[in-house]
C-alpha positions, 0 to 999 in steps of 0.5 A: 205680851210677856215677851214684848214686855220682856223684850222691851225691858231688855231693850231699856236695860241694855240702852241704860247699860250702854249709856253708862259705859259710854259715860264711864269711858268719857269721865276717865281722863284721856292721855294725850299721845305725844309725838316725843322722839326718843334716842337710846344710846349705849356705852361703851359702844356709843359713847353717849356723852358725846351725844350729850356734848352735841346737845350742849353745843346747840343749847340757846337759853339753858342747860340744867344738869342733876348728876352724881358724877361729873368728872369728864373734861368733855362735859365740863368744856361743853358746859363752860363753853355754853356759858360763855354763849350766854346760856343759863348753866346750872349744876346739882351734884352729890356732896359726898362725890366731891371727896373725888379729886376729879369731881372737885377739879370739874366743879371748881372748873365750872364755879370759876366759869360762873356756873352755879353749883348746888350740892345736896344735903343728903349724902350718896342719895343723888342718883339722878343723871339728868340733863335738861335743855331749852324745854325741848330735850331731856336726857336721862339714864344710868350714865354719869358725866365721867370718861369711865361712864362714856367709854368703859361702863355698861351704861345707857342714855335716853335722849327724849325730844319732847316739849312737855316731858322737858318742861316737867323735867325742868320743873323738877330740877328747878324745885330741887334748886329752890329747895334749901333744906335738901340742896345748898350752894357749893363754894 
């Protein structure tokens, strides 16, 4: 009889423990698996800026660029061409970097094409190297949009094709774009 009572108590206890364990697992938020496609390109071997330009060429709605260095004629030309096609192109870059003549020339060319440029008000802190295109593609990594970043430096560029990740990157870009305390229009 004592053995029966102990067996019954153990069964009740184990059932309670099992119930608690299942309830605990189900109450934890689940992370949806993403079907993201990720390409990784390295410079100088892969010349990743050429990949970025190909992405610019296929943009239909918008291209949002947040980057410290933007001096490559290849990138500037592709952004101007996208603007001419009616794509909403916006750029955020570093105010301190505008002391560089090549950066100033590139940004002036973009501005003359009607592309709005914002600069940070916190010199030297723009470390993003990110592009977001059409809520579908997001690029990031260590590479600036410069000839050196494309052909000479040791750099990495990740191209992520995933709607949810691109939307999150777009939202971050737009929050920076709207933040008038940290970023202002470059004229």
